C-alpha positions, 0 to 999 in steps of 0.5 A: 498504508493510505500511500500504498492503497493509492498505488494499488488503485492506480495500478502503478508504483512511483516510477511507473506513474511518473513515466505514465504521466509523461506519456500523457496517460491521465491515470498516471497523472492522476496518481501523481497528482494524488502522491503530490497532494498527499505530500502537501497535506502530510507536510502541512498537518505534521505538527498536528500528528507528531505525538501520534507519529512518534508514539508508535516506535516500538522498535523491531517488531515482526508480524508473528510477534505482533500477532503472537503466533509461531513464524511458520503459522504466519507464513502458512497463513500468508501463503493461503491468503495469496493462493485464495487471492490468485484463485479470486482473480482467476474467477473474476476474470473468467466471469467477464 
């Protein structure tokens, strides 16, 4: 989750952050630096989190199973959240 959040905040995926860093963009370099820093921190602290890291092996579980809701309800909810996010983005862009 932290890994994905960093990419969302930077606006890059791993490949585009490499290209941006290579072309001299500071934000691409920052994302790449954060990515490598995170890899090093995880590697150095892995011994401390092994019990937690292995405790989440629940097998294959889906969001509807986790929430205890029917599949269609979860899909409908995700679609509504997506539409609301697009509407919020339009509102933010038009208010500038």
